[in-house]
Backbone as a ProteinNet text record, in pm:
[ID]
protein_1_A
[PRIMARY]
MAAPSDLLRDQPAADGRAAEDLRALLDVAQFLSRPSVFVDPSRLAVGPFGATAVAAMRADPAFRVAVDRTLAETLFAPASGAASWDGFGAEPAHRVVAAMLVTPIDRLVRVARLLGAAALSRRITALLLLTDRRAVRAALEDEAFRFATEEAPLMFNGLTRLATDAATGRDLVATITDRAEIRAFCVSVLAGFVAHTAPAAAPLLMLRLPPQPTAAISFDATTFPQALRLINRKEPRWSGSIA
[TERTIARY]
3992.1	4016.1	3978.2	4063.7	4037.3	3923.1	3845.9	3736.7	3794.4	3720.7	3770.7	3810.9	3732.4	3765.3	3896.9	3929	4056	4172.8	4154.9	4260.6	4290	4186.5	4206.7	4284.5	4262.5	4332.5	4483	4524.2	4666	4732.8	4658	4716	4802.5	4902.6	4989.4	4910.2	4962.3	4894.9	4881.8	4964.9	4961	4827.3	4753.9	4622.6	4528.3	4559	4484.2	4340.7	4258.5	4119.6	4041.8	4088	4014.1	3999.4	4105.4	4098	3998.6	3994.7	3899.8	3756.4	3734.5	3600.8	3559	3651.5	3621.3	3597.2	3669.4	3648.6	3504.1	3449.4	3310.9	3215.2	3237.4	3150.2	3163.1	3284.3	3303.8	3238.6	3240	3170.9	3021.3	2964.2	2822	2796.9	2883.4	2867.3	2877.8	2968.7	2983.3	2854.8	2796.4	2670.6	2559.7	2549.6	2442.3	2457.8	2581.2	2604.2	2601.9	2609.7	2613.3	2514.5	2387.1	2290	2280.2	2301.1	2288.1	2396.9	2504.1	2612.6	2583.5	2524.7	2513.9	2373.8	2270.5	2133.4	2098.3	2019.5	1979.2	1906.4	1940.1	1880.9	1728.5	1667.6	1521.2	1456.4	1533.6	1479.9	1505.9	1571.7	1613	1507.1	1389.9	1283.4	1261	1241.5	1219.3	1100.1	994.1	876.3	826.3	813.4	762.3	868.2	991.8	1100.8	1125.9	1119.1	1147.1	1296	1330.4	1470.3	1555.2	1501.1	1577.7	1609	1510.1	1530.9	1629.9	1620.5	1713.5	1855.4	1872.2	2005.5	2063.3	1979.6	2026.3	2070	1993.6	2031.2	2158.4	2170.8	2289.8	2416.3	2401.5	2517	2569.3	2487.4	2528.1	2592.9	2721.5	2789.3	2716.3	2642.7	2572.6	2459.3	2406.7	2292.7	2330.6	2453	2489.1	2468.5	2520.9	2511.2	2366.2	2291.4	2150.8	2069.2	2096.6	2024.1	2053.1	2180.6	2215	2154.6	2151.9	2093.2	1943.7	1875.6	1731.6	1703.5	1783.4	1766.6	1787.4	1888.7	1917	1799.6	1742.9	1628.6	1507.7	1492.6	1376.9	1392.6	1512.5	1533.4	1573.8	1646.6	1711.7	1645.5	1538.4	1474.1	1439.8	1386.3	1351.7	1471.2	1592	1709.3	1803.5	1754	1843.2	1861.7	1792.2	1805.4	1945.3	2008.9	2147.2	2159.7	2058.2	2066.9	2080.1	2020.1	2023.3	2163	2252.9	2389.6	2488.4	2440.4	2530.2	2613.8	2744.3	2833.7	2867.3	2812.4	2839.4	2985.8	3046.8	3186.4	3278.1	3227.4	3312.9	3337.8	3255.9	3268.2	3311.1	3387.7	3424.5	3303.5	3193.8	3074.1	3016.8	3033.4	2987.5	3066.1	3194.4	3277.1	3237	3196.8	3147.8	3022.5	2929.1	2803.8	2830.5	2917.9	2950.1	3009.5	3096.8	3156.5	3051.1	2949.6	2842.7	2770.3	2765.6	2693.1	2764.2	2895.1	2970.5	3048.8	3046.3	3119.1	3051.9	3125.4	3060.6	2946	2838.6	2716.3	2737	2825.2	2845.2	2906.9	2990.2	3048.4	2944.1	2853.9	2746.9	2655.3	2617.9	2532.3	2603.8	2733.7	2811.5	2801.9	2820.5	2814.6	2673.8	2572.6	2434.6	2411	2461.3	2440	2520.5	2637.7	2714.7	2644.3	2590.3	2515.4	2392.1	2318.3	2200.4	2236	2346.1	2389.5	2424.2	2490.5	2523.6	2397.1	2299	2174	2097.7	2107.5	2034.6	2117.4	2238.2	2330.9	2276.6	2205.9	2153.3	2052.2	1965.6	1866.3	1931.3	2032.6	2097.9	2173.4	2247.8	2324.4	2233.9	2109.6	2016.3	1948.8	1966.7	1903.6	1963.1	1876.9	1922.1	1912.7	1813.2	1793.4	1890.7	1952.9	2047.9	1979.5	1855.9	1784.4	1761.9	1736.1	1717.4	1847.3	1956.6	2085.9	2125.8	2094.1	2124.1	2041.3	1917	1831.1	1883.8	1928.2	1983.2	2114.9	2198.1	2324.8	2299.3	2198.5	2166.9	2122.1	2050.8	2002.7	2115.2	2202.2	2309.5	2434.6	2450.9	2571.5	2680.6	2785.4	2879.1	2947.4	3001.5	3078.1	2992.2	2874.7	2788.9	2737.8	2712	2667.2	2777.1	2898.9	3010.5	3028.7	3014.9	3027.2	2922	2800.1	2691.7	2716.7	2784.2	2802.7	2936.7	3032	3165.5	3206.2	3217.3	3271.8	3168.6	3051.1	2950.3	2910.3	2887.2	2846.5	2951.6	3077	3184.8	3211.3	3203.7	3247.4	3135.1	3019.5	2912.2	2777.8	2781.9	2661.5	2551.9	2590.6	2491.9	2399.8	2443.4	2360.9	2239.1	2235.1	2118.3	1991.4	2007.4	1890.7	1815.6	1885	1821.6	1721.8	1727.8	1640.4	1501.1	1479.8	1351.8	1292.1	1163.7	1094.8	1097.8	1156.2	1174.5	1042.3	939.3	810.8	728.8	733.4	645.6	718.5	851.6	926.2	913.8	850.8	829.4	957.1	983.6	1097.3	1071.6	1168.1	1150.6	1162.6	1225.4	1224.6	1134.9	1012.9	915.6	956.8	1005.7	1047.5	1195.9	1275.9	1420.9	1477.7	1401.3	1450.7	1402.1	1329.9	1275.3	1379.5	1420.6	1527.5	1493	1372.4	1333.7	1327.3	1274.4	1266.4	1405	1495.2	1630.3	1699	1689.5	1759	1697.9	1565.6	1501.6	1542.5	1556.7	1599.9	1741.6	1830	1967.7	1969.3	1887.8	1878.3	1821.3	1725.2	1666.1	1769.7	1856.8	1961.3	2057.2	2097.2	2185.2	2119	1992	1919.7	1907.2	1886.5	1877.3	2007.5	2118.6	2249.8	2271	2239.1	2258.2	2165.9	2041.1	1946.7	1992.3	2053.8	2104.8	2225.7	2308	2432.4	2408.9	2334	2311	2174.4	2068.7	1932.7	1914.8	1983.8	1967.8	2017.7	2109.7	2167.1	2083	1993.2	1917.2	1836	1758.9	1684.1	1774.7	1892.7	1986.5	2039.7	2073.1	2124.6	2022.8	1896	1794.3	1780.4	1817.5	1812.4	1916.2	2014	2116.8	2066.4	1953.5	1902.4	1764.8	1724.1	1590	1483	1367.1	1258.1	1222.2	1206.7	1174.2	1119.2	1038.1	985.7	1096.5	1098.4	1197.3	1127.9	1189.6	1139.6	1219	1155.6	1225	1304.8	1436.2	1524.1	1602.4	1593.5	1658.5	1785	1889.8	2015.6	2023.7	2103.2	2119.4	2265.8	2292.5	2430.4	2504.4	2431.9	2495.5	2515.8	2411.6	2418.9	2496.2	2488.1	2555.8	2707.7	2775.4	2921.1	2962.8	2884.5	2919.5	2904.8	2799.1	2780.7	2892	2929.8	3037.5	3169.3	3193.9	3317.2	3316.7	3203.4	3192.4	3226	3165.8	3190.3	3336.5	3394.8	3535.3	3627.8	3590.2	3671.4	3662.8	3545.2	3524.3	3556.8	3540.2	3570.2	3648.6	3772.1	3847.2	3873.3	3877.5	3905.5	3789.1	3670.8	3556.4	3574.4	3628.4	3647.4	3793.5	3882.9	4025.1	4078.3	4002.1	4045.7	4045.3	4118	4123.9	4081.1	3976.2	3924.4	3960.9
3474.1	3615.3	3641.8	3710.3	3736	3833.8	3813.1	3905.2	4037.6	4149.3	4279.4	4280.5	4211.1	4210.6	4139.2	4035	3965.4	4053.9	4131.9	4222.3	4326.3	4374	4474.5	4418.5	4292.6	4234.3	4230.4	4233.6	4226.5	4362.9	4471.3	4604.2	4632.2	4721.5	4753.2	4804.7	4779.2	4821.5	4971.9	5045.6	5192	5246.5	5165.8	5210.3	5230.9	5168.3	5191.2	5145.9	5211.4	5171.6	5199.8	5294.2	5325.9	5201.7	5121.8	5000	4901.5	4893.4	4803.6	4849.8	4982.1	5035.3	5005.1	5023.7	4998.7	4850.6	4765.9	4622	4585.4	4645.1	4616.3	4656.7	4774.7	4821.7	4734.7	4688.7	4602.1	4466	4416.2	4290.3	4304.9	4416.6	4441.4	4452.7	4526.7	4543.5	4409.6	4324.7	4192.5	4111.4	4118.1	4047.5	4100.2	4232.6	4293.7	4268.1	4255.6	4238.6	4092.4	3998.9	3856.3	3776.6	3813.3	3745	3595.8	3552.6	3409.9	3328	3393.2	3324.1	3313.5	3418.2	3427.1	3403	3426.8	3408.8	3260	3217.8	3077.5	3036.6	2920	2878.1	2878.1	2849.6	2843.7	2979.3	3086.5	3222	3278.6	3202.9	3255	3233.4	3288.6	3283.9	3424.1	3432.9	3562.2	3550	3624	3620.6	3478.8	3433.7	3298.4	3189.4	3228.9	3131.8	3091.6	2961.3	2909.9	2903	2860.1	2857.4	2768.3	2654.3	2562.4	2626	2692.4	2757.5	2872.1	2948.2	3059.8	3007.7	2899	2841.2	2794.8	2737.4	2691.3	2809	2916.9	3035.9	3097.8	3099	3158.3	3080	2950.8	2868	2898	2960.1	2995.7	3134.3	3145.6	3276.4	3385.5	3347.4	3447.4	3515.3	3446.5	3500.5	3547	3516.8	3534.1	3677.2	3774.5	3913.8	3959.8	3925.2	3966.8	3903.7	3777.2	3709.4	3775.9	3803.9	3867.9	4007.4	4079.4	4214	4206.5	4112.9	4098.4	4052.7	3959.2	3914.3	4028.8	4109.8	4222.5	4319.2	4347.9	4439.9	4382	4250.4	4185.3	4170.8	4131.8	4096.1	4212.5	4308.5	4407.3	4544.4	4562.8	4694.8	4750.1	4669.3	4725.9	4777	4728	4767.4	4857.1	4917.9	4990.5	5137	5188.1	5329	5363	5458.1	5492.8	5545.6	5619.6	5679.7	5573.8	5457.2	5352.8	5295.4	5321.8	5271.5	5381	5499.9	5608	5564.8	5583	5549.4	5402.6	5320.7	5177.3	5149.1	5063.2	5026	5090.6	5188.7	5262.8	5188.4	5089.5	5016.2	4872	4812	4671.2	4580.3	4610.8	4527.5	4535.7	4650.6	4662.2	4566.1	4555.5	4466.1	4320.4	4288.7	4153.8	4124.9	4218.2	4199.5	4188.9	4273.1	4266.9	4131.6	4080.3	3948.9	3839.2	3853.3	3753.3	3741.4	3849.9	3847.9	3766.5	3749.8	3682.7	3561.3	3533	3417.6	3288.8	3178.6	3051.2	3022	2967.9	2953.4	2863.9	2764.9	2677.9	2753.3	2852.3	2932.8	3024.8	3076.5	3160.2	3078.3	2959.2	2872.2	2833.5	2809.3	2774.7	2884.6	3009.1	3120.5	3136.1	3117.8	3125.3	3022.1	2902.4	2797.2	2822.8	2880.9	2915.5	3024.6	3124.2	3229.3	3171	3087.8	3025.9	2935.2	2861.8	2772.8	2850.8	2964.5	3047.7	3098	3140.5	3190.9	3081	2958.5	2846.7	2769.2	2813.5	2733.8	2700.1	2793.3	2766.1	2652.3	2652.9	2545.3	2413.5	2421.9	2299.2	2232	2309.9	2250.4	2196	2240.8	2191.7	2060.8	2017.9	1894	1773.8	1685.6	1568.7	1439.8	1430.4	1307.4	1299.1	1184.5	1164.3	1179.3	1133.4	1145.6	1292.4	1376.4	1519.1	1583.4	1548.5	1606.2	1561.2	1438.1	1389	1462.8	1492.5	1564.6	1705.6	1771.2	1906.1	1901.8	1803.2	1788.9	1768.1	1689.9	1666	1794.9	1879.6	2005.4	2105.6	2117.5	2216.8	2165.7	2033.9	1964.6	1977.9	1897.4	1875.1	2001.7	2083	2199.2	2293.9	2328.3	2422.7	2363	2232.6	2170.5	2176.6	2143.3	2153.1	2296.7	2390	2531.3	2570.3	2520.9	2553.8	2497.9	2385	2319.8	2350.7	2402.6	2424.9	2572.3	2632.7	2768.3	2877.5	2863.6	2970.5	3005.9	2908.2	2945.7	3028.1	3014.6	3087	3222.9	3231.3	3352.3	3436.3	3375.6	3448.1	3427.6	3423.2	3394.3	3498.7	3623.1	3728.5	3704.5	3622	3596.6	3510.3	3448	3366.3	3451.2	3581.6	3671.1	3669.5	3636.7	3637.2	3523.4	3423.5	3307.1	3329.8	3445.6	3474.9	3602.1	3601.9	3722.7	3825.4	3941.1	4041.5	4091.2	4095.7	4150.5	4050.3	3923.6	3823.5	3722.9	3714.3	3613.5	3474.9	3464.3	3335.7	3286.5	3155.7	3096.2	3100	3151	3161.2	3026.1	2929.9	2791.4	2713.9	2689.4	2627.4	2485.8	2410.4	2272.2	2261.7	2250.9	2258.8	2142.9	2035.6	1921.1	1922.1	2025.4	2031.6	2087.1	2005.1	2041.8	2167.7	2172.2	2286.6	2414.2	2406	2523.7	2577.1	2487.3	2529	2597.2	2536.8	2593.7	2727.1	2738.7	2866.5	2972.8	2933	3027.3	3076.2	2987.5	3027	3132.6	3112.8	3211.3	3342.2	3333.5	3454.3	3535.9	3468.1	3539	3607.5	3536.3	3595.4	3716.3	3702.9	3813.4	3932	3905.3	4013.4	4088.9	4015.9	4079.8	4171.5	4123	4203	4324.3	4306.6	4418.2	4525.8	4485.5	4582.1	4656.3	4586.3	4643.5	4732.2	4681.5	4752.3	4712	4783.8	4744.6	4720.8	4797.7	4781.2	4645.9	4585.8	4458	4338.7	4357.3	4244.1	4170.6	4240.2	4165.4	4097.4	4153.4	4089.8	3960.2	3963.1	3843	3729.7	3759.7	3654.6	3589.1	3660.7	3601.6	3491.7	3486	3382.5	3247.9	3248.8	3128.4	3093	2966.9	2929.5	3004.2	3029.9	3094.2	3011.9	3078.4	3009.4	3109.6	3062.9	3154.5	3197.6	3324	3374.8	3463.1	3471.2	3558.2	3687.7	3795.3	3924.1	3925.4	3928.6	3927.4	4057.6	4127.5	4258.1	4246.3	4312.1	4318.5	4451.1	4452.1	4574.6	4593.9	4686.7	4721.6	4607.8	4509	4393.2	4279.7	4247	4129.9	4155.3	4276.9	4303.1	4288.2	4350.2	4333.2	4187.5	4110.8	3969.9	3892.1	3921	3852.2	3887.7	4014	4056.2	3990.7	3981.1	3916.4	3768.4	3704.7	3563.1	3545.5	3628.4	3617.1	3644.1	3743.9	3775.4	3661.9	3589.5	3474.7	3360.5	3340	3225.1	3254.7	3380.7	3421.5	3553	3551.7	3677.2	3750.9	3680.6	3747.8	3835	3807.8	3887.5	4034.7	4062.8	4203	4243.9	4146.7	4177	4190.9	4142.8	4154.5	4018.2	4007.4	3884	3916.5	3848.3	3875	3760.8
3108.2	3140.7	3285	3359.3	3500.6	3516.9	3624	3654.7	3700.3	3682.7	3726.5	3872.3	3958.2	4100.1	4126.5	4046.5	4063.8	4022.5	3917	3873.7	3980.3	4045.6	4149.4	4266.9	4299.3	4413	4389.5	4263.7	4231.3	4223	4245.1	4237	4359	4347.5	4460.1	4578.7	4699	4821.3	4829.1	4755.2	4759.7	4712.3	4638.5	4594.3	4711.8	4827.3	4950.1	4942	5028.2	5038.6	4910.8	4829.3	4706.9	4619.3	4610.5	4530.2	4589.4	4724	4788.2	4763.8	4771.7	4745.1	4601.5	4508	4367.7	4342.9	4414.4	4399.9	4431.9	4537.7	4575.3	4463.8	4407.7	4300.1	4175.6	4147.4	4031.2	4051.3	4174.9	4201.7	4176.1	4220.7	4195.1	4044.8	3975.8	3831	3758.2	3804.5	3742.9	3759.6	3878.4	3902.7	3812.1	3802.4	3724	3574.3	3527.9	3384.2	3340	3435.9	3399.9	3485.1	3481.8	3568.4	3543.1	3419.4	3391	3458.2	3500.4	3570.1	3719.2	3776.7	3922.2	3977.7	3899.2	3947.4	3947.8	4048	4055.5	3927.1	3871.4	3743.6	3743	3857.3	3861.4	3838.3	3847.6	3830.5	3690.6	3605.3	3475	3368	3390.5	3290.8	3235.5	3104.8	3039.5	2946.6	2974.5	2888.8	2870	2745.3	2720.6	2737.8	2761	2769.1	2914.5	2940.2	3072.8	3100	3222	3263.5	3173.5	3130.3	3045.5	2910.5	2851.1	2721.3	2732.9	2840.2	2860.6	2876.7	2952.1	2970.5	2837.5	2751.6	2620.6	2534	2535.9	2458.2	2513.6	2645.7	2709	2672.8	2645.8	2610.5	2470.6	2387.7	2251.5	2254.6	2217.2	2221.2	2144	2040.5	1959.5	2036.3	2138.1	2213.4	2354.1	2397	2538.2	2587.3	2514.7	2559.5	2562.1	2458.2	2451.7	2563.9	2593.4	2701.4	2835.1	2861.2	2988.3	2998.4	2887.6	2890	2921.1	2857.7	2881.3	3023.7	3073.4	3211.4	3308.8	3283.2	3372.2	3376.4	3259.5	3254.6	3327.3	3320	3381.8	3532.5	3576	3716.3	3804.8	3747.5	3832.6	3834.5	3759	3754.5	3892.3	3986.7	4117.7	4196.5	4166	4244.3	4166.5	4058.4	3968.5	4004.1	4105.4	4141	4186.8	4121.3	4154.6	4296.5	4342.9	4476	4583.9	4560.9	4662.5	4681.1	4588.6	4598.4	4638.6	4671.1	4712	4832.1	4821.2	4931.5	4943.1	4855	4864.8	4834.7	4914.8	4897.8	4998.3	5072.8	5165	5295.7	5327.7	5453.2	5426.6	5520.4	5503.9	5484.2	5552.9	5538.3	5397.5	5331.1	5192	5103	5127.3	5046.5	5068.5	5191.5	5220	5138.1	5138.2	5064.1	4914.4	4862	4719.3	4682.8	4768.8	4743	4743.6	4829	4833.2	4700	4624.7	4497.6	4390.5	4403	4296.5	4344.9	4472.8	4523.8	4477	4465.8	4431.6	4527.5	4476	4554.9	4676.5	4667.6	4782.8	4899.8	4872.2	4979.6	5041.1	4959.2	5012.5	5103.2	5059.6	5140.5	5269.2	5261.4	5381.1	5485.2	5444	5538.7	5594.6	5511.1	5560.5	5669.5	5651	5751.1	5877.8	5864.4	5984.1	6064.5	5995.8	6065	6133.6	6060.7	6119.9	6235.9	6222.8	6330.2	6456.3	6439.3	6555	6622.9	6543	6600	6673.9	6625.5	6686	6787.1	6815.2	6896.1	7034.5	7097.3	7231.7	7228.5	7128.4	7117.8	7077.2	6993.4	6947.6	7061	7137.7	7247.7	7357.5	7362.2	7464.4	7424	7299.9	7254.7	7327.5	7375.2	7450.3	7369.1	7284	7208.2	7090.8	7075.6	6966.6	6831.3	6820.1	6693.1	6656	6755.8	6729.4	6682.6	6747.8	6710.3	6569.6	6536.2	6401.5	6296.8	6329.2	6234.9	6210.2	6317.2	6302.3	6225.7	6255.1	6182.1	6032.8	5999.2	5857.8	5789.6	5862.4	5804.4	5785.8	5886.1	5882	5811.9	5808.7	5764	5870.3	5855.5	5965.5	6016.5	5926	5971.3	6054.1	6004.9	6076.1	6206.7	6208.8	6333.9	6439.3	6400.3	6495.9	6542.7	6451.2	6485.7	6589.7	6573.1	6666.4	6805.3	6813.6	6943.3	7008.9	6932.4	6988.3	6989.1	6872.4	6862.4	6889	6832.1	6841.5	6984.2	7074	7210.3	7283.8	7247.1	7314.5	7251.9	7120.6	7051.7	6991.5	6966.3	6897.3	6967	7097.7	7174.7	7153.5	7124.3	7104.3	6986.6	6891.4	6773.1	6803.8	6921.4	6955.8	6964.6	6982.5	6985.3	6852.9	6745.5	6613.1	6595.1	6681.1	6666	6722.3	6784.8	6849.2	6792	6767.5	6722.9	6835.3	6808.2	6912.9	6969.5	6887.7	6932.5	7012.3	6972	7034.1	7121.9	7107.6	7181.3	7121.4	7006.3	6940.6	6873.8	6886.2	6816.1	6666.1	6589.3	6444.4	6374.9	6440.6	6392.7	6487.9	6446.6	6536.8	6574.8	6476.7	6500.9	6471.9	6575.1	6560	6479	6464.1	6386.9	6242.1	6202.2	6066.4	5969.7	5875.6	5781.6	5701.9	5645.4	5562.9	5645.8	5766.6	5853.3	5886.5	5920.2	5957.4	5839.6	5723.6	5607.4	5564.9	5573.2	5542	5643.5	5769.5	5872.3	5844.1	5803.2	5771.5	5661	5558.9	5450.7	5504	5594.6	5652.6	5728.7	5801.9	5876.5	5779.4	5675.7	5574.7	5509.8	5471.9	5408.2	5502.4	5630.7	5728.1	5742.3	5739.2	5746.5	5626.3	5507.6	5386.3	5387.2	5427.6	5431.6	5529	5639.7	5737.1	5681.1	5605.4	5553.1	5432.2	5336.4	5209.3	5156.7	5194.8	5156.2	5006.5	4922.9	4778	4729.9	4805	4763	4805.4	4901	4954.9	4848.4	4762.7	4660.4	4558.3	4535.5	4443.1	4502.4	4630.4	4695.2	4688	4710.9	4711.5	4574.8	4468.3	4334.7	4316.7	4402.5	4393.1	4443.4	4513.2	4577.8	4522.8	4533.6	4487.2	4566.6	4506.6	4580.9	4704	4816.9	4941.4	5041.3	5136.9	5238.3	5333.3	5367.4	5462.4	5565.2	5681.8	5787.9	5786.9	5830.3	5840.9	5970.4	5958.6	6075.7	6078.8	6190.5	6204.4	6287.8	6241.1	6315.1	6389.1	6497.1	6574.7	6610.5	6701.4	6735.8	6804.7	6853.2	6916.4	6817.2	6744	6656.8	6527.6	6473.9	6346.6	6357	6456.3	6464	6482.2	6557.9	6576.4	6446	6371.9	6243.5	6145.7	6142.5	6053	6092.7	6222.2	6269.2	6233	6245.8	6207.8	6059.8	5976.1	5831.9	5799.8	5864.5	5838.4	5880.5	5984.8	6028.1	5927.7	5873.2	5785.3	5638.9	5598.6	5460.1	5463	5512.3	5528.1	5397.7	5286.1	5158.3	5112.6	5162.8	5118.9	5153	5270.2	5310.1	5307.2	5285.4	5288.9	5429.5	5527.6	5666.9	5731.9	5841.6	5918.6	6060.4	6108.8	6243.4	6336.5
[MASK]
+++++++++++++++++++++++++++++++++++++++++++++++++++++++++++++++++++++++++++++++++++++++++++++++++++++++++++++++++++++++++++++++++++++++++++++++++++++++++++++++++++++++++++++++++++++++++++++++++++++++++++++++++++++++++++++++++++++++++++++++++++

C-alpha cells in the first residue's frame, strides 16, 4: 500500500502548494504513527522491554499497532505540543525537514555527510599528507570527500563558517582525521539545520540516529540558504524543487 505522501505526489498539479503543504504534514504524521519503522533500533526500548524484544513484538501483526502506539507515547511526548507545529508545511524548507523524517536512513546519512563535508571543506582541501586525506575520505566516504574537495569550495564556501565555534573561534572538529569526530560533526550540522527550520522536528530527527554526542550549531541568513540549496541539489524530491 502506498504511503500517504506518495499518493499526494500523484495528485494533479492544480492542487498547487496546498498539496505540498499537506504532504509535509502527512510525512510527519507517518513518522509519529510508525516509530518502529523510522526510529533507530537502538532507541526502541519500552519499559522493561529492550530493543530486541520490542522488534520481535513489532514483527507480530497482532502486536504491531499496540507497540507503535506505546512507542509513540514514550518517545514523542516532549514534541507533541500542537502549537509548536503551527504553520508547519508552508515553507519549502519545512517539506525538506518532513521528508528527512521518513526518507530511507542511508539517504539521510548521505545528506548529513555532504553538509558536514561542505562545512569542513576548507580544512580538508588544506590537508597535505596522503594519510590524512585517506583518513578523512574513510570517515566521509567517497562521494562526500569528493564533494568537499571539488564542488563545495566553489558553490557552498559560506558553510565553512559552521566548522568554527562563533563565540570562541574554536574548531568544532578538533582532530580532522578522527572518524568519530567527523561523523558526529556531520550529524550536528544536520541537527542544526533542522532546529533552525522547525525546532519541534529536531528531537524527532535525532531519534532516527543512534545516540551520539553532538555540538550545537547555529545557522544564520548566510549559512541557511546555502545549506538548503545544497540539500535541494542533492535531494530535489524532498522539497519538490530543483536548485
